[in-house]
N, C-alpha and C positions, 0 to 999 in steps of 0.2 A: 181428375182434377188435382189430386195431391201430387201426382208425378209432374204435372205441368208446373205447379207452384214450386215444387222442390227444384226442378230444373232451372227455374228463373231465379230463385233465391241464391243458389250456390254461386253463379257467376257474379251476381250483384255483391254478395259478401266478399268474394275475392277482389272485386274492383275496389270496394271500400277499404279492404285491408291493404291493397297495393297503394291506394291514395294516401293512407295513413303513413305507410312506410316511406313514400316519396316525400311527404311533408316533414317527417322526422329527419330524413337525410338533408333536406333543405335547411332545417333549423340547426342541425349540427354543423353544416357547412357555414351558415351565416354566423353562428357563434364563434367558430374558429376564425373566420375573417374579421369579426369584431375584435377579437383578442389581438390579432396580428396588426390590424390597421385602423381600428376604431370604427364607430358606427357609421361614419361617412364613407366607408369603403365602397368603391363602385360596384353596382349590382352585377356587372359582368364578371368581376372577380369571384363573387359568391357563386354565380352560375358555374364558373369554371371549376371551383372546388367541388360542387355538387354533381358535376357532370351532366348538367341540363342546360337548356337554352334560357336566355333572359326572359323570354315570354312566359316560360313555365313559372318562374318566380313571381312575375306580376299576376299570373292567373291565381296563384295561391294567396299572394299578399299584394294588393293593388297599390299600396303606398309604403314608403320606407318606415313610417310610423307603425303601420300594421306589422311589418317584419320585426321591428325592434321589440314591440310588445310581445309578439309570439315567441321570440328568442328568450326574452326575459321570463315569460311564463314557463317555457320549456325547461329552462335551467332551474327555476324555483321548484318545479315538480320533481326534477331529478334529485335535487337536494332533499326534498321532503320524503321521497320514496326511499332514499338511502338510509334514513334513520332506523326504521324497523328492521331493515335488512342487516345493517351493521350490528344492531343489538342482538339479533338472532345468530350471527356468525362470528362475533368477536369473542376473545377469551374472557372478557369481563365487561360490565357496563361502562367502566371508566375508559377502557380501551375504545369501546364503541363511541363514547362521547368525544374522545380526543380525535378519532378518525373523522367523525361527522363535522366537528369544528374545522378540521383541516379542509374538508370539502367546502364548507361555508366560507372559509378564507379564500379558497380558489375562486369561488363565485364573486366575492367582493373585489378582489384585486385584479381580476382579468376582464372585467366588463368595461374596457377602455371606452370612454365617451358616453357610456350608458347613463351614468349618474347625471351628467349635464343634460342629456336628452330628457330624462325623466323629470327634470326640474323646469322644463319648458312649459309654455302656456297651452300646449296641445292637449285638448280634452281627452285624447286617446290615452294619455299617460296618467290621468288624475286618480284613477282607482288602484293603480299598481302597488302603491306603498301599503295600502290596507290589505291587498291580496297577499303580498309578501309576508306581512305579519301574521295574517290569518292562517297561512299554510305552514310557516316555519316555526313560529313560537311554540305551538303544541308539540311539534316533533322534538324540539330542543328540551321542552319540559319533560317529555317522556323519557328521554335519555338521562336527564338530571335526576328524575325521580328514581329511575332504576339504579343509578350509581349511588344515590343517597340510601336507598333501601338495602343495598349491598354493603353499606358502611364504608364506601370508598371515598365519598366526598362529603363536605359539610352540607347540611340540609336547608340552610337558610338563604340560599341564592336562587333568584328567579331566572327563568329562561330569558325574559326581556332584558334583565341586567346583563347577563352573559353575552347575549347577542349585541346589545348596544355597546358593551365594552369592547368586544371583538371588532365591531364596526369602527369604533373610534380609533383603535390601534391600527386599522388598515387604511385610514385616511392618508393619502399621499404616498402610499406604497408604490414603488416602481419609479418614483420621480427623484428619489435621493438614494444613490447606491450605498450610502453609509447607514441607511435605516433598513432593518430587517424586521418587517411587521410580523412575519411568521414566528420568529424567535420570541418576540414579546408576547404573542398569543400563547405560545408554549408555556411561558412563565405564568400566564394567567391560569392555564389549565392545571399546572402544578399547584398553584395557590388554592385551587378548589379542594385539594386533598384534605381529608379529615386527619388531624393529628392523632396519633395513637395515644390513648390515655395510659398514664403510668409509664410512658417511655422515659428512660433516663435522659437527663439533660447534661450537656457537656459541663465539665468543671468538677 
């Protein structure tokens, strides 16, 4: 009995793993297509990027709204998972924070057309903003807390304030070649630095 069950479970697990990998590949391809052409990009273009047939995309995501939501969640999860990884692998918490915010900026400025889609009346999109905050605010808070505990940044700034500030700086990015949102965000990160007490002042 155990051998039969084991023989059945292994192929099933492999199929599930393959299905997850295929879905991840579709989401990556769709995300890249959205960056290049916006959320209204033809499904056949996404299929070509993913190396699958159009029918495969519709089997996973019956509507464009389903696909947009899945891509959004996929990108939010990638950004959330990057926080602890960066904290564990960077030279300092401040470096980890700066790198994570750089990823956050990428997320904000490359979702061409996604913001407009999310503001539509489609019920599919209504819970996404809360999901975005629920996943990313704690990650940003953890990075800020670590940097503050290390004495690298001032301790009186909240994650929501930082994320809201970065978001405001990214509004319109890409539409005006004279405006470099990333440079302004870098200045914001520099501004978080704790000033050294007793440091000599010029003059």
